[in-house]
N, C-alpha and C positions, 0 to 999 in steps of 0.2 A: 275425496275419494279415489285412492290408486285400487289398480287390478293389478293382481300379482299375474307373470308371468307363468304358464303349464309349464309343470316341472317334469325335465322328461327320465323315466325310468330304465338304469339300464339293467341289460338280462345277466342271470346270475351265474351264466356259464358262458363257454365259450361254445358251446354245444350248438344245432340246430334241431330244430325238426322233433322226433321224437325220444332224444335221448335228453334233452333239454326237458320234457313236458316229464321223463321219467325221474328226471334229478330231483322235480317237485314233490315227489310223492313214492318219497323212500319210504319205510317204515324204518321204527327205532329196532334196534337191537333186542331181542328179549333176553334176559335175565332166569337162565334156569335154574341159578343157585338161590332164587326169591322165595322168599314161602310163599303156601300159599293160601292166602287172606282170604280169597274169593270165591270160596266154595260155599253152597249150599249147607245149611242149618238141616238139623234130625226132625225139626218143627216144620219147618217148611215141605218138607220131602216127603212126612208124614200127610202134610194136610194135601199135598197135590197126589199122594197115593189116596188118600179117602177119597178126594171129589172125580179120580178118574174110575174108581171102584163104581159109585154113585153115577156114573157117564154113561158106564159100562155097562150098569142094570137097567135104566133109563131106556138104554138101548133097546137092550135085549128084551123089556115089556114090550117097546112099540114095534120090535117085530114080529114078534107070537102073536099082537093085535092086529096087525096088518095081514098075515099069513090067515087066521082066525076068518076076518072079515073078506081075503079073497076066499077061502075053501067054503064061507057061507055063501057067496056068491056063486060059485062056480056050481051048472047044473048037473044035476043028480041021474 
């Protein structure tokens, strides 16, 4: 059984420090002429709106219930 020697990895650029790190994490250029295929459909937007309104109604009813309970507990 033969053990392989560890490979040495050369640095990608000659820069040192922060420039070498920034070079690795560069973002790709955004194509502004590309079609917008990642939009939200009407069905999912409507579903989110309906559930948002339901959550708002639940929050309002719980707030009203807590207020009435606090009003009941306050001394007259």
